[in-house]
N, CA, C and O atoms as a GROMACS GRO file, in nm:
protein
  460
    1MET      N    1   0.084  -0.115  -0.001
    1MET     CA    2  -0.001   0.000   0.001
    1MET      C    3   0.090   0.126   0.001
    1MET      O    4   0.176   0.143   0.087
    2SER      N    5   0.068   0.212  -0.097
    2SER     CA    6   0.147   0.332  -0.111
    2SER      C    7   0.090   0.446  -0.027
    2SER      O    8  -0.029   0.476  -0.031
    3GLU      N    9   0.178   0.508   0.050
    3GLU     CA   10   0.136   0.619   0.136
    3GLU      C   11   0.179   0.749   0.070
    3GLU      O   12   0.296   0.765   0.035
    4ASN      N   13   0.086   0.843   0.053
    4ASN     CA   14   0.115   0.969  -0.013
    4ASN      C   15   0.155   1.071   0.093
    4ASN      O   16   0.070   1.123   0.165
    5LYS      N   17   0.287   1.099   0.102
    5LYS     CA   18   0.338   1.195   0.197
    5LYS      C   19   0.372   1.324   0.128
    5LYS      O   20   0.414   1.322   0.013
    6SER      N   21   0.356   1.434   0.195
    6SER     CA   22   0.400   1.562   0.136
    6SER      C   23   0.507   1.617   0.229
    6SER      O   24   0.500   1.601   0.351
    7PHE      N   25   0.605   1.683   0.170
    7PHE     CA   26   0.715   1.742   0.246
    7PHE      C   27   0.685   1.888   0.274
    7PHE      O   28   0.634   1.959   0.188
    8GLU      N   29   0.716   1.932   0.393
    8GLU     CA   30   0.707   2.071   0.429
    8GLU      C   31   0.814   2.100   0.531
    8GLU      O   32   0.820   2.035   0.635
    9GLY      N   33   0.902   2.198   0.503
    9GLY     CA   34   1.009   2.232   0.595
    9GLY      C   35   1.120   2.306   0.524
    9GLY      O   36   1.110   2.333   0.404
   10HIS      N   37   1.224   2.338   0.595
   10HIS     CA   38   1.339   2.411   0.536
   10HIS      C   39   1.423   2.315   0.452
   10HIS      O   40   1.442   2.198   0.486
   11ALA      N   41   1.472   2.371   0.338
   11ALA     CA   42   1.550   2.286   0.247
   11ALA      C   43   1.633   2.372   0.154
   11ALA      O   44   1.614   2.493   0.141
   12ILE      N   45   1.726   2.305   0.090
   12ILE     CA   46   1.806   2.364  -0.017
   12ILE      C   47   1.766   2.289  -0.143
   12ILE      O   48   1.774   2.166  -0.148
   13LEU      N   49   1.723   2.364  -0.247
   13LEU     CA   50   1.680   2.305  -0.372
   13LEU      C   51   1.782   2.329  -0.480
   13LEU      O   52   1.830   2.441  -0.498
   14GLU      N   53   1.814   2.224  -0.553
   14GLU     CA   54   1.901   2.234  -0.670
   14GLU      C   55   1.810   2.228  -0.792
   14GLU      O   56   1.730   2.136  -0.804
   15LEU      N   57   1.821   2.324  -0.880
   15LEU     CA   58   1.733   2.334  -0.994
   15LEU      C   59   1.810   2.314  -1.122
   15LEU      O   60   1.930   2.341  -1.126
   16PHE      N   61   1.744   2.267  -1.224
   16PHE     CA   62   1.808   2.255  -1.354
   16PHE      C   63   1.851   2.392  -1.398
   16PHE      O   64   1.784   2.491  -1.369
   17GLY      N   65   1.962   2.401  -1.469
   17GLY     CA   66   2.018   2.531  -1.507
   17GLY      C   67   2.121   2.576  -1.407
   17GLY      O   68   2.158   2.694  -1.406
   18HIS      N   69   2.169   2.486  -1.322
   18HIS     CA   70   2.272   2.516  -1.223
   18HIS      C   71   2.232   2.625  -1.125
   18HIS      O   72   2.316   2.704  -1.083
   19ASN      N   73   2.104   2.630  -1.088
   19ASN     CA   74   2.057   2.727  -0.990
   19ASN      C   75   2.032   2.655  -0.856
   19ASN      O   76   1.997   2.537  -0.853
   20VAL      N   77   2.050   2.728  -0.749
   20VAL     CA   78   2.026   2.674  -0.616
   20VAL      C   79   1.949   2.781  -0.539
   20VAL      O   80   1.976   2.900  -0.550
   21ILE      N   81   1.852   2.736  -0.460
   21ILE     CA   82   1.771   2.829  -0.379
   21ILE      C   83   1.746   2.762  -0.246
   21ILE      O   84   1.740   2.639  -0.239
   22ALA      N   85   1.732   2.840  -0.140
   22ALA     CA   86   1.708   2.783  -0.008
   22ALA      C   87   1.597   2.860   0.061
   22ALA      O   88   1.578   2.979   0.037
   23GLY      N   89   1.523   2.791   0.146
   23GLY     CA   90   1.414   2.855   0.221
   23GLY      C   91   1.321   2.751   0.277
   23GLY      O   92   1.355   2.634   0.290
   24TYR      N   93   1.201   2.798   0.309
   24TYR     CA   94   1.096   2.710   0.363
   24TYR      C   95   1.016   2.654   0.244
   24TYR      O   96   0.962   2.730   0.164
   25VAL      N   97   1.012   2.524   0.234
   25VAL     CA   98   0.952   2.457   0.118
   25VAL      C   99   0.818   2.396   0.157
   25VAL      O  100   0.803   2.335   0.263
   26SER      N  101   0.719   2.414   0.067
   26SER     CA  102   0.588   2.351   0.086
   26SER      C  103   0.531   2.324  -0.053
   26SER      O  104   0.589   2.363  -0.154
   27GLU      N  105   0.416   2.258  -0.056
   27GLU     CA  106   0.350   2.231  -0.182
   27GLU      C  107   0.230   2.320  -0.199
   27GLU      O  108   0.163   2.352  -0.101
   28GLU      N  109   0.202   2.361  -0.321
   28GLU     CA  110   0.084   2.444  -0.346
   28GLU      C  111   0.027   2.413  -0.482
   28GLU      O  112   0.101   2.388  -0.578
   29SER      N  113  -0.104   2.414  -0.491
   29SER     CA  114  -0.172   2.390  -0.619
   29SER      C  115  -0.217   2.521  -0.676
   29SER      O  116  -0.284   2.599  -0.609
   30ILE      N  117  -0.179   2.547  -0.801
   30ILE     CA  118  -0.220   2.668  -0.870
   30ILE      C  119  -0.280   2.626  -1.006
   30ILE      O  120  -0.214   2.561  -1.087
   31GLY      N  121  -0.404   2.664  -1.026
   31GLY     CA  122  -0.468   2.632  -1.153
   31GLY      C  123  -0.477   2.481  -1.177
   31GLY      O  124  -0.476   2.438  -1.292
   32GLY      N  125  -0.485   2.402  -1.074
   32GLY     CA  126  -0.493   2.259  -1.085
   32GLY      C  127  -0.359   2.187  -1.102
   32GLY      O  128  -0.353   2.065  -1.109
   33ALA      N  129  -0.251   2.266  -1.109
   33ALA     CA  130  -0.118   2.208  -1.121
   33ALA      C  131  -0.045   2.217  -0.986
   33ALA      O  132  -0.065   2.313  -0.911
   34SER      N  133   0.039   2.119  -0.957
   34SER     CA  134   0.110   2.116  -0.831
   34SER      C  135   0.248   2.184  -0.848
   34SER      O  136   0.322   2.156  -0.943
   35PHE      N  137   0.279   2.273  -0.753
   35PHE     CA  138   0.406   2.344  -0.753
   35PHE      C  139   0.477   2.328  -0.620
   35PHE      O  140   0.412   2.304  -0.519
   36VAL      N  141   0.607   2.340  -0.619
   36VAL     CA  142   0.687   2.347  -0.497
   36VAL      C  143   0.704   2.495  -0.467
   36VAL      O  144   0.757   2.569  -0.550
   37ARG      N  145   0.661   2.538  -0.348
   37ARG     CA  146   0.670   2.675  -0.308
   37ARG      C  147   0.793   2.691  -0.218
   37ARG      O  148   0.812   2.613  -0.125
   38VAL      N  149   0.876   2.793  -0.244
   38VAL     CA  150   0.993   2.821  -0.162
   38VAL      C  151   0.978   2.965  -0.111
   38VAL      O  152   0.978   3.060  -0.188
   39ASP      N  153   0.966   2.977   0.022
   39ASP     CA  154   0.965   3.108   0.088
   39ASP      C  155   1.106   3.137   0.134
   39ASP      O  156   1.157   3.077   0.228
   40VAL      N  157   1.166   3.231   0.064
   40VAL     CA  158   1.308   3.268   0.093
   40VAL      C  159   1.305   3.379   0.201
   40VAL      O  160   1.234   3.478   0.185
   41PRO      N  161   1.382   3.363   0.308
   41PRO     CA  162   1.380   3.464   0.414
   41PRO      C  163   1.453   3.591   0.372
   41PRO      O  164   1.536   3.587   0.281
   42PRO      N  165   1.425   3.703   0.439
   42PRO     CA  166   1.497   3.824   0.411
   42PRO      C  167   1.645   3.812   0.452
   42PRO      O  168   1.677   3.750   0.554
   43VAL      N  169   1.733   3.873   0.371
   43VAL     CA  170   1.877   3.863   0.398
   43VAL      C  171   1.942   3.997   0.366
   43VAL      O  172   1.921   4.052   0.258
   44ASP      N  173   2.021   4.051   0.459
   44ASP     CA  174   2.103   4.168   0.438
   44ASP      C  175   2.030   4.282   0.366
   44ASP      O  176   2.081   4.335   0.267
   45GLY      N  177   1.914   4.318   0.413
   45GLY     CA  178   1.840   4.427   0.353
   45GLY      C  179   1.756   4.392   0.235
   45GLY      O  180   1.672   4.472   0.193
   46CYS      N  181   1.775   4.274   0.179
   46CYS     CA  182   1.692   4.226   0.069
   46CYS      C  183   1.568   4.160   0.128
   46CYS      O  184   1.581   4.067   0.208
   47PRO      N  185   1.449   4.205   0.092
   47PRO     CA  186   1.326   4.148   0.152
   47PRO      C  187   1.308   4.000   0.116
   47PRO      O  188   1.358   3.956   0.012
   48GLY      N  189   1.240   3.926   0.198
   48GLY     CA  190   1.206   3.789   0.168
   48GLY      C  191   1.111   3.785   0.050
   48GLY      O  192   1.047   3.885   0.017
   49TYR      N  193   1.102   3.671  -0.013
   49TYR     CA  194   1.010   3.656  -0.128
   49TYR      C  195   0.973   3.510  -0.143
   49TYR      O  196   1.029   3.422  -0.078
   50THR      N  197   0.878   3.486  -0.231
   50THR     CA  198   0.829   3.349  -0.258
   50THR      C  199   0.848   3.318  -0.406
   50THR      O  200   0.822   3.402  -0.492
   51LYS      N  201   0.893   3.196  -0.435
   51LYS     CA  202   0.903   3.147  -0.575
   51LYS      C  203   0.834   3.011  -0.583
   51LYS      O  204   0.837   2.932  -0.488
   52PHE      N  205   0.774   2.985  -0.696
   52PHE     CA  206   0.709   2.857  -0.722
   52PHE      C  207   0.784   2.785  -0.834
   52PHE      O  208   0.823   2.848  -0.933
   53PHE      N  209   0.802   2.653  -0.819
   53PHE     CA  210   0.871   2.573  -0.920
   53PHE      C  211   0.788   2.452  -0.954
   53PHE      O  212   0.727   2.390  -0.866
   54GLY      N  213   0.785   2.418  -1.080
   54GLY     CA  214   0.724   2.292  -1.124
   54GLY      C  215   0.819   2.178  -1.088
   54GLY      O  216   0.940   2.198  -1.084
   55GLY      N  217   0.766   2.062  -1.064
   55GLY     CA  218   0.845   1.949  -1.025
   55GLY      C  219   0.959   1.914  -1.122
   55GLY      O  220   1.065   1.867  -1.081
   56ALA      N  221   0.933   1.939  -1.252
   56ALA     CA  222   1.036   1.905  -1.354
   56ALA      C  223   1.158   1.995  -1.346
   56ALA      O  224   1.263   1.962  -1.400
   57ALA      N  225   1.144   2.109  -1.279
   57ALA     CA  226   1.257   2.205  -1.270
   57ALA      C  227   1.351   2.171  -1.157
   57ALA      O  228   1.459   2.230  -1.146
   58ILE      N  229   1.314   2.076  -1.073
   58ILE     CA  230   1.392   2.044  -0.952
   58ILE      C  231   1.476   1.920  -0.973
   58ILE      O  232   1.426   1.815  -1.010
   59TYR      N  233   1.605   1.935  -0.948
   59TYR     CA  234   1.700   1.825  -0.959
   59TYR      C  235   1.712   1.751  -0.826
   59TYR      O  236   1.717   1.628  -0.821
   60ALA      N  237   1.718   1.829  -0.716
   60ALA     CA  238   1.734   1.768  -0.583
   60ALA      C  239   1.681   1.861  -0.475
   60ALA      O  240   1.684   1.983  -0.489
   61ILE      N  241   1.634   1.801  -0.368
   61ILE     CA  242   1.589   1.875  -0.248
   61ILE      C  243   1.663   1.816  -0.129
   61ILE      O  244   1.657   1.696  -0.103
   62THR      N  245   1.734   1.903  -0.056
   62THR     CA  246   1.805   1.860   0.064
   62THR      C  247   1.737   1.920   0.188
   62THR      O  248   1.755   2.038   0.217
   63PRO      N  249   1.661   1.840   0.261
   63PRO     CA  250   1.598   1.892   0.383
   63PRO      C  251   1.707   1.934   0.483
   63PRO      O  252   1.810   1.868   0.496
   64THR      N  253   1.681   2.045   0.552
   64THR     CA  254   1.776   2.095   0.648
   64THR      C  255   1.704   2.168   0.760
   64THR      O  256   1.581   2.175   0.761
   65ASP      N  257   1.778   2.222   0.854
   65ASP     CA  258   1.714   2.302   0.958
   65ASP      C  259   1.708   2.450   0.915
   65ASP      O  260   1.770   2.489   0.816
   66GLU      N  261   1.634   2.531   0.991
   66GLU     CA  262   1.614   2.671   0.953
   66GLU      C  263   1.745   2.749   0.948
   66GLU      O  264   1.766   2.829   0.856
   67GLU      N  265   1.836   2.727   1.046
   67GLU     CA  266   1.962   2.800   1.049
   67GLU      C  267   2.046   2.769   0.926
   67GLU      O  268   2.103   2.861   0.867
   68THR      N  269   2.056   2.642   0.886
   68THR     CA  270   2.133   2.607   0.769
   68THR      C  271   2.072   2.668   0.642
   68THR      O  272   2.145   2.714   0.555
   69ALA      N  273   1.936   2.668   0.633
   69ALA     CA  274   1.872   2.728   0.517
   69ALA      C  275   1.900   2.877   0.511
   69ALA      O  276   1.922   2.931   0.403
   70ARG      N  277   1.901   2.945   0.626
   70ARG     CA  278   1.931   3.087   0.630
   70ARG      C  279   2.075   3.117   0.588
   70ARG      O  280   2.100   3.212   0.513
   71ILE      N  281   2.168   3.036   0.635
   71ILE     CA  282   2.308   3.054   0.598
   71ILE      C  283   2.325   3.031   0.446
   71ILE      O  284   2.398   3.105   0.379
   72ALA      N  285   2.257   2.931   0.395
   72ALA     CA  286   2.262   2.904   0.248
   72ALA      C  287   2.206   3.021   0.173
   72ALA      O  288   2.262   3.059   0.071
   73THR      N  289   2.096   3.081   0.220
   73THR     CA  290   2.036   3.197   0.154
   73THR      C  291   2.131   3.313   0.153
   73THR      O  292   2.143   3.382   0.052
   74GLU      N  293   2.200   3.335   0.264
   74GLU     CA  294   2.296   3.446   0.272
   74GLU      C  295   2.412   3.425   0.173
   74GLU      O  296   2.457   3.519   0.108
   75ARG      N  297   2.458   3.302   0.164
   75ARG     CA  298   2.573   3.278   0.075
   75ARG      C  299   2.533   3.276  -0.072
   75ARG      O  300   2.610   3.317  -0.158
   76LEU      N  301   2.412   3.230  -0.100
   76LEU     CA  302   2.366   3.225  -0.241
   76LEU      C  303   2.329   3.360  -0.293
   76LEU      O  304   2.349   3.389  -0.411
   77ARG      N  305   2.276   3.445  -0.209
   77ARG     CA  306   2.233   3.580  -0.247
   77ARG      C  307   2.145   3.581  -0.372
   77ARG      O  308   2.165   3.665  -0.460
   78ILE      N  309   2.051   3.491  -0.380
   78ILE     CA  310   1.955   3.487  -0.491
   78ILE      C  311   1.857   3.602  -0.468
   78ILE      O  312   1.800   3.615  -0.360
   79ARG      N  313   1.838   3.683  -0.570
   79ARG     CA  314   1.743   3.795  -0.558
   79ARG      C  315   1.611   3.763  -0.627
   79ARG      O  316   1.606   3.688  -0.724
   80PRO      N  317   1.505   3.822  -0.575
   80PRO     CA  318   1.377   3.801  -0.643
   80PRO      C  319   1.378   3.869  -0.778
   80PRO      O  320   1.464   3.952  -0.806
   81VAL      N  321   1.284   3.835  -0.861
   81VAL     CA  322   1.272   3.899  -0.991
   81VAL      C  323   1.244   4.047  -0.968
   81VAL      O  324   1.152   4.080  -0.893
   82GLU      N  325   1.320   4.134  -1.028
   82GLU     CA  326   1.295   4.276  -1.013
   82GLU      C  327   1.196   4.323  -1.117
   82GLU      O  328   1.193   4.271  -1.229
   83THR      N  329   1.116   4.418  -1.082
   83THR     CA  330   1.015   4.469  -1.173
   83THR      C  331   1.086   4.548  -1.282
   83THR      O  332   1.169   4.634  -1.255
   84TRP      N  333   1.052   4.517  -1.406
   84TRP     CA  334   1.104   4.592  -1.520
   84TRP      C  335   1.020   4.716  -1.535
   84TRP      O  336   0.898   4.707  -1.550
   85VAL      N  337   1.082   4.830  -1.532
   85VAL     CA  338   1.011   4.955  -1.549
   85VAL      C  339   1.056   5.018  -1.679
   85VAL      O  340   1.175   5.044  -1.699
   86VAL      N  341   0.962   5.041  -1.766
   86VAL     CA  342   0.995   5.106  -1.891
   86VAL      C  343   0.997   5.256  -1.868
   86VAL      O  344   0.899   5.313  -1.822
   87PRO      N  345   1.110   5.321  -1.901
   87PRO     CA  346   1.118   5.465  -1.879
   87PRO      C  347   1.014   5.536  -1.960
   87PRO      O  348   0.982   5.493  -2.071
   88SER      N  349   0.960   5.645  -1.906
   88SER     CA  350   0.860   5.719  -1.980
   88SER      C  351   0.927   5.785  -2.098
   88SER      O  352   1.030   5.852  -2.083
   89PRO      N  353   0.869   5.768  -2.216
   89PRO     CA  354   0.931   5.826  -2.334
   89PRO      C  355   0.921   5.979  -2.334
   89PRO      O  356   0.821   6.036  -2.291
   90LYS      N  357   1.026   6.041  -2.384
   90LYS     CA  358   1.027   6.189  -2.395
   90LYS      C  359   0.988   6.224  -2.538
   90LYS      O  360   1.048   6.175  -2.634
   91ASN      N  361   0.887   6.308  -2.551
   91ASN     CA  362   0.846   6.355  -2.683
   91ASN      C  363   0.809   6.241  -2.776
   91ASN      O  364   0.836   6.248  -2.896
   92LEU      N  365   0.749   6.138  -2.723
   92LEU     CA  366   0.707   6.024  -2.809
   92LEU      C  367   0.588   6.065  -2.892
   92LEU      O  368   0.489   6.116  -2.840
   93LYS      N  369   0.598   6.043  -3.024
   93LYS     CA  370   0.490   6.077  -3.116
   93LYS      C  371   0.454   5.950  -3.192
   93LYS      O  372   0.543   5.882  -3.243
   94LEU      N  373   0.328   5.918  -3.200
   94LEU     CA  374   0.285   5.794  -3.262
   94LEU      C  375   0.218   5.820  -3.398
   94LEU      O  376   0.145   5.734  -3.448
   95ILE      N  377   0.243   5.935  -3.458
   95ILE     CA  378   0.187   5.966  -3.586
   95ILE      C  379   0.290   5.931  -3.691
   95ILE      O  380   0.405   5.974  -3.678
   96PRO      N  381   0.256   5.854  -3.796
   96PRO     CA  382   0.353   5.818  -3.899
   96PRO      C  383   0.423   5.940  -3.955
   96PRO      O  384   0.360   6.041  -3.984
   97GLY      N  385   0.554   5.931  -3.970
   97GLY     CA  386   0.633   6.042  -4.024
   97GLY      C  387   0.694   6.129  -3.915
   97GLY      O  388   0.791   6.201  -3.941
   98ASP      N  389   0.641   6.124  -3.795
   98ASP     CA  390   0.699   6.201  -3.686
   98ASP      C  391   0.821   6.129  -3.634
   98ASP      O  392   0.826   6.006  -3.633
   99GLU      N  393   0.920   6.206  -3.589
   99GLU     CA  394   1.042   6.145  -3.540
   99GLU      C  395   1.027   6.116  -3.392
   99GLU      O  396   0.954   6.185  -3.320
  100ILE      N  397   1.096   6.011  -3.347
  100ILE     CA  398   1.094   5.974  -3.208
  100ILE      C  399   1.232   6.003  -3.150
  100ILE      O  400   1.333   5.960  -3.205
  101GLU      N  401   1.235   6.075  -3.040
  101GLU     CA  402   1.361   6.107  -2.978
  101GLU      C  403   1.426   5.978  -2.925
  101GLU      O  404   1.359   5.894  -2.865
  102GLU      N  405   1.557   5.963  -2.947
  102GLU     CA  406   1.626   5.846  -2.897
  102GLU      C  407   1.638   5.854  -2.747
  102GLU      O  408   1.652   5.964  -2.692
  103TRP      N  409   1.631   5.741  -2.679
  103TRP     CA  410   1.638   5.737  -2.534
  103TRP      C  411   1.778   5.694  -2.492
  103TRP      O  412   1.824   5.587  -2.532
  104ASP      N  413   1.845   5.774  -2.414
  104ASP     CA  414   1.977   5.737  -2.368
  104ASP      C  415   1.977   5.611  -2.286
  104ASP      O  416   2.077   5.539  -2.284
  105GLU      N  417   1.866   5.581  -2.216
  105GLU     CA  418   1.857   5.462  -2.129
  105GLU      C  419   1.878   5.332  -2.205
  105GLU      O  420   1.918   5.231  -2.147
  106PHE      N  421   1.848   5.335  -2.339
  106PHE     CA  422   1.858   5.214  -2.416
  106PHE      C  423   1.978   5.211  -2.510
  106PHE      O  424   1.994   5.115  -2.586
  107ASP      N  425   2.062   5.312  -2.507
  107ASP     CA  426   2.177   5.319  -2.595
  107ASP      C  427   2.284   5.222  -2.546
  107ASP      O  428   2.352   5.248  -2.447
  108ASP      N  429   2.297   5.110  -2.617
  108ASP     CA  430   2.396   5.012  -2.580
  108ASP      C  431   2.527   5.027  -2.661
  108ASP      O  432   2.621   4.949  -2.645
  109GLY      N  433   2.529   5.130  -2.748
  109GLY     CA  434   2.651   5.154  -2.824
  109GLY      C  435   2.660   5.070  -2.950
  109GLY      O  436   2.756   5.086  -3.026
  110PHE      N  437   2.566   4.982  -2.976
  110PHE     CA  438   2.572   4.896  -3.094
  110PHE      C  439   2.495   4.957  -3.208
  110PHE      O  440   2.383   5.006  -3.189
  111ASP      N  441   2.553   4.956  -3.329
  111ASP     CA  442   2.486   5.014  -3.445
  111ASP      C  443   2.401   4.903  -3.509
  111ASP      O  444   2.454   4.808  -3.566
  112TYR      N  445   2.273   4.917  -3.500
  112TYR     CA  446   2.179   4.819  -3.555
  112TYR      C  447   2.148   4.846  -3.701
  112TYR      O  448   2.068   4.773  -3.760
  113GLY      N  449   2.209   4.951  -3.762
  113GLY     CA  450   2.186   4.980  -3.901
  113GLY      C  451   2.049   5.039  -3.928
  113GLY      O  452   1.997   5.025  -4.039
  114ASN      N  453   1.991   5.103  -3.832
  114ASN     CA  454   1.856   5.161  -3.847
  114ASN      C  455   1.858   5.308  -3.885
  114ASN      O  456   1.754   5.374  -3.884
  115ASP      N  457   1.976   5.359  -3.920
  115ASP     CA  458   1.985   5.503  -3.951
  115ASP      C  459   1.938   5.532  -4.091
  115ASP      O  460   1.938   5.647  -4.133
   0.00000   0.00000   0.00000
């Protein structure tokens, strides 16, 4: 007889793509799909955050105590996804034939041949 157990506790997760994350791990269902939830504690002024992973993204889970998970979080320094903010365009005109001022924020120095 198979017993269906679920894990909940502190752990270090190794993910495909050579990523590692540590925190409090639990399971959560979103839209009918099962995800592993990792609540990463705040570290050195960086606020705590939550990330969800599908089971196929996880290579290994190492259960540990809270102190070890915190130390791993401090050493890994994984940051949450930062919000991408599009700078407000200056003098943007959407009428065909009007010129658009170039934005210094996006000048990477590469000539794309659009002149």
